[in-house]
C-alpha positions in Angstrom: 49.0 -57.0 -26.8 49.7 -56.8 -30.6 48.5 -53.2 -30.6 51.1 -52.3 -28.0 53.8 -54.1 -30.0 53.0 -52.4 -33.3 52.8 -49.0 -31.6 56.3 -49.6 -30.3 57.5 -50.6 -33.7 56.0 -47.6 -35.5 57.3 -45.3 -32.8 60.9 -46.6 -33.1 61.4 -45.6 -36.7 63.8 -42.7 -36.3 67.2 -41.3 -37.3 65.9 -39.3 -40.3 67.3 -36.4 -42.2 65.5 -33.3 -43.3 64.3 -35.2 -46.4 62.3 -37.5 -44.2 59.1 -35.6 -43.9 55.7 -37.0 -44.5 54.0 -33.6 -44.8 50.8 -33.2 -46.7 48.7 -30.2 -47.9 44.9 -30.6 -47.8 42.9 -28.3 -50.2 39.6 -28.1 -51.9 36.1 -29.3 -50.9 35.1 -25.8 -49.8 38.2 -25.0 -47.7 39.1 -21.3 -47.7 42.7 -22.1 -47.0 44.8 -25.3 -46.9 45.4 -27.4 -43.8 48.4 -29.7 -43.3 49.2 -33.1 -42.0 52.5 -34.1 -40.5 52.8 -37.9 -40.4 55.0 -38.5 -37.4 57.3 -41.2 -36.3 56.8 -40.7 -32.6 60.5 -40.8 -31.5 61.7 -38.3 -34.2 63.5 -35.5 -32.5 61.7 -32.2 -32.3 64.8 -30.3 -33.3 64.2 -31.7 -36.8 61.3 -29.3 -37.3 63.5 -26.2 -37.7 65.4 -28.0 -40.4 62.3 -28.4 -42.6 61.4 -25.1 -44.4 58.3 -26.6 -45.8 57.0 -27.5 -42.3 57.8 -24.1 -40.9 55.7 -22.5 -43.7 52.9 -24.8 -43.0 53.1 -24.3 -39.2 53.1 -20.5 -39.6 50.0 -20.6 -41.8 47.9 -22.6 -39.4 45.7 -21.3 -36.6 45.0 -24.7 -34.9 46.9 -27.8 -34.0 45.3 -31.3 -33.5 47.3 -34.2 -32.1 46.4 -37.7 -30.9 46.6 -36.7 -27.2 47.8 -33.7 -25.2 51.1 -35.3 -24.2 52.4 -31.9 -23.0 50.0 -32.1 -20.0 51.3 -34.0 -17.0 47.7 -34.4 -15.8 46.7 -36.0 -19.1 49.7 -38.3 -18.9 48.8 -39.3 -15.4 45.2 -40.0 -16.5 46.5 -42.2 -19.4 48.7 -44.1 -17.1 45.9 -44.7 -14.6 43.6 -45.8 -17.4 46.2 -48.2 -18.7 46.9 -49.6 -15.3 43.2 -50.2 -14.7 42.8 -52.0 -18.0 45.6 -54.6 -17.5 45.1 -55.8 -14.0 43.2 -58.7 -12.6 40.3 -58.3 -10.2 41.4 -57.1 -6.7 43.1 -59.7 -4.7 43.8 -62.0 -7.7 47.3 -62.7 -9.2 48.6 -64.7 -12.2 48.9 -67.6 -9.8 45.1 -67.8 -9.6 44.9 -68.0 -13.4 47.6 -70.4 -14.4 48.0 -74.0 -13.5 51.3 -75.2 -11.9 52.4 -76.7 -15.2 51.7 -73.4 -16.9 53.4 -71.4 -14.2 56.5 -73.6 -14.6 56.6 -72.9 -18.3 56.3 -69.2 -17.7 58.8 -69.2 -15.0 61.4 -71.1 -17.1 61.3 -68.4 -19.8 61.0 -65.5 -17.4 64.2 -66.6 -15.6 66.0 -67.1 -18.9 65.1 -63.6 -20.2 64.8 -61.4 -17.1 66.7 -63.3 -14.5 63.6 -63.1 -12.3 61.9 -66.0 -10.6 58.1 -65.5 -11.0 57.4 -67.6 -8.0 59.7 -65.8 -5.6 57.8 -65.0 -2.5 58.9 -61.3 -2.6 57.5 -61.0 -6.2 54.4 -63.1 -6.0 52.1 -60.4 -4.6 53.0 -58.1 -7.4 51.9 -60.3 -10.3 48.3 -59.1 -10.5 48.5 -58.6 -14.3 46.4 -60.3 -16.9 48.1 -63.0 -19.0 48.4 -60.9 -22.1 50.8 -58.5 -20.3 53.3 -61.2 -19.7 53.2 -62.0 -23.5 53.5 -58.3 -24.3 56.5 -58.0 -21.9 58.4 -60.7 -23.8 57.5 -58.9 -27.1 58.8 -55.6 -26.0 62.0 -56.8 -24.4 62.9 -58.7 -27.6 62.0 -55.6 -29.7 64.2 -53.4 -27.5 67.1 -55.8 -27.6 66.9 -56.0 -31.4 66.5 -52.2 -31.8 69.7 -51.7 -29.8 71.6 -53.2 -32.7 70.4 -50.2 -34.7 71.6 -47.1 -32.8 70.7 -44.9 -35.7 67.1 -45.6 -34.9 67.2 -44.4 -31.3 65.3 -41.4 -29.9 67.2 -38.1 -29.4 65.7 -35.2 -27.5 62.1 -34.1 -27.3 59.8 -36.3 -29.5 58.5 -34.5 -32.5 54.8 -34.8 -31.5 55.5 -33.1 -28.1 57.6 -30.5 -29.8 54.7 -29.6 -32.2 52.3 -29.3 -29.3 54.6 -27.2 -27.2 55.3 -24.8 -30.1 51.6 -24.5 -30.9 50.8 -23.6 -27.3 53.6 -21.1 -27.1 52.1 -19.4 -30.2 48.6 -19.4 -28.6 47.1 -21.7 -31.2 43.8 -23.5 -30.6 44.7 -27.0 -29.6 42.6 -30.1 -30.1 42.8 -33.9 -29.5 41.8 -36.5 -32.0 41.5 -39.2 -29.3 39.9 -38.9 -25.9 40.7 -40.6 -22.7 38.2 -43.3 -22.0 35.5 -42.6 -19.4 35.5 -44.8 -16.3 32.4 -46.6 -17.6 34.1 -47.4 -20.9 37.3 -48.6 -19.2 35.2 -50.9 -17.0 33.5 -52.3 -20.0 36.9 -52.9 -21.7 38.3 -54.5 -18.6 35.2 -56.7 -18.1 35.6 -57.9 -21.7 39.3 -58.7 -21.2 38.6 -60.6 -18.1 36.0 -62.7 -19.9 38.8 -63.7 -22.3 41.2 -64.9 -19.7 41.1 -68.5 -21.0 42.0 -67.2 -24.5 44.7 -65.0 -23.0 46.2 -68.0 -21.3 46.1 -70.0 -24.5 47.9 -67.3 -26.4 50.6 -67.0 -23.7 51.2 -70.8 -23.6 51.3 -70.9 -27.4 54.0 -68.2 -27.3 56.0 -70.1 -24.7 55.7 -73.4 -26.7 57.0 -71.7 -29.8 59.4 -69.4 -28.0 62.3 -69.4 -30.5 60.0 -69.1 -33.5 58.2 -66.1 -32.0 61.5 -64.5 -31.1 62.6 -64.8 -34.7 59.3 -63.3 -35.9 60.0 -60.3 -33.7 63.5 -60.0 -35.2 62.0 -60.0 -38.7 59.4 -57.4 -37.7 62.2 -55.1 -36.4 64.0 -55.6 -39.7 60.8 -54.3 -41.4 60.9 -51.3 -39.2 64.5 -50.6 -40.2 63.3 -50.7 -43.8 60.6 -48.2 -43.0 63.3 -45.9 -41.6 64.9 -46.0 -45.0 61.7 -44.8 -46.5 61.8 -41.8 -44.1 65.4 -41.1 -44.9 64.6 -41.0 -48.6 61.3 -39.1 -48.1 59.8 -42.1 -50.0 56.2 -42.0 -48.8 55.0 -44.1 -51.7 57.3 -46.9 -50.6 56.0 -46.8 -47.1 52.4 -46.6 -48.3 52.7 -49.7 -50.4 55.0 -51.8 -48.2 53.3 -55.2 -47.9 54.4 -55.8 -44.3 52.9 -52.6 -42.9 49.8 -52.9 -44.9 49.3 -56.4 -43.5 49.7 -55.0 -40.0 47.0 -52.4 -40.6 44.6 -55.1 -41.7 45.4 -57.2 -38.6 44.9 -54.3 -36.2 41.7 -52.4 -37.2 41.2 -51.1 -33.7 44.6 -49.4 -33.7 44.3 -47.9 -37.1 41.0 -48.2 -39.1 38.6 -47.6 -36.3 40.5 -44.7 -34.9 40.8 -43.1 -38.4 37.0 -43.4 -38.7 36.6 -41.5 -35.4 39.2 -38.9 -36.4 37.9 -38.0 -39.8 34.8 -36.0 -38.7 36.9 -34.1 -36.2 39.5 -33.3 -38.9 37.0 -32.1 -41.5 35.2 -29.9 -38.9 38.5 -28.4 -37.8 39.6 -27.6 -41.3 36.3 -25.9 -42.1 36.9 -23.6 -39.0 40.4 -22.6 -39.7 43.7 -23.7 -41.3 44.8 -26.6 -39.1 48.0 -28.6 -38.6 47.4 -32.3 -37.7 50.2 -34.3 -36.2 49.8 -38.1 -35.7 51.5 -41.4 -36.3 52.4 -42.1 -40.0 50.7 -45.5 -39.8 47.4 -43.7 -39.9 48.2 -42.2 -43.3 48.6 -45.3 -45.3 46.4 -47.9 -46.9 42.9 -47.9 -48.3 41.5 -47.0 -44.8 44.2 -44.5 -44.2 43.6 -40.8 -43.6 45.1 -39.7 -47.0 42.8 -42.0 -49.0 39.7 -41.3 -46.9 40.1 -37.5 -47.3 40.6 -37.9 -51.0 37.4 -40.1 -51.2 35.6 -37.3 -49.3 36.5 -34.8 -52.1 39.7 -33.2 -50.7 42.9 -32.8 -52.6 45.7 -34.3 -50.6 49.3 -33.9 -51.8 52.7 -34.6 -50.3 54.9 -31.6 -50.0 58.3 -32.5 -51.2 61.5 -30.9 -50.0 62.1 -27.8 -52.2 
């Protein structure tokens, strides 16, 4: 739940100028030629790329591109959607009405009607509520985030997202393409789902706590969006050091190791192997760059020279 919310927050930092590039050069440690990292905010428009001479030079020098996923492939997108759907549903034939008590359902329904103008207990809707409790909590989080972000039109997505644009450009040039993440196998997904289902009581407790402290949680989300707007300013200024040391974002990295730290650990061997093969451009979310467990620090600890390329 929190992973999804943070991903949405990091993805919504947009509206940047050509100064707002988190582009890094990686040298040393036996590399014959430098590789590059573009820290992405996922809703940045791809049209921005042609406005950044430093990126165009880096792109032209690379023979490979690695991204988080191949989001240019409809088949991959379908697989991701299917995997996500499998991970969030209850066992076949079960609905949220089998998980919550009548008192808990009343509490959920009260807030659901207030926010979405939908009656959870409506007979036409009842059969569709086969989601695990954490999805209802996530839904509230995301709608409040979206509502608050609408107050900041300068942060909205325009055109093709920058990650997809990078992938498309690389494929058009015939570059070798690689993925830092892999779609989970069916066995892995089943294990994840089994673990989630074992935590149903904890999920219910979290949902009820959210509903009991509804206004406080809503204000917390508003404050988190304000921190995202602040992060957008770092981008506009090209101020990577500000983003890298921002207490709010560093605290979120610590709270969500599975989203950042653990993925970084899996990515690093792939990145170092790719760089040894050929000059490589890596494109992934900027949140993976920062902090003591971030890609920038870990590459430096491994003996590489990593430096931000400033606008010339």
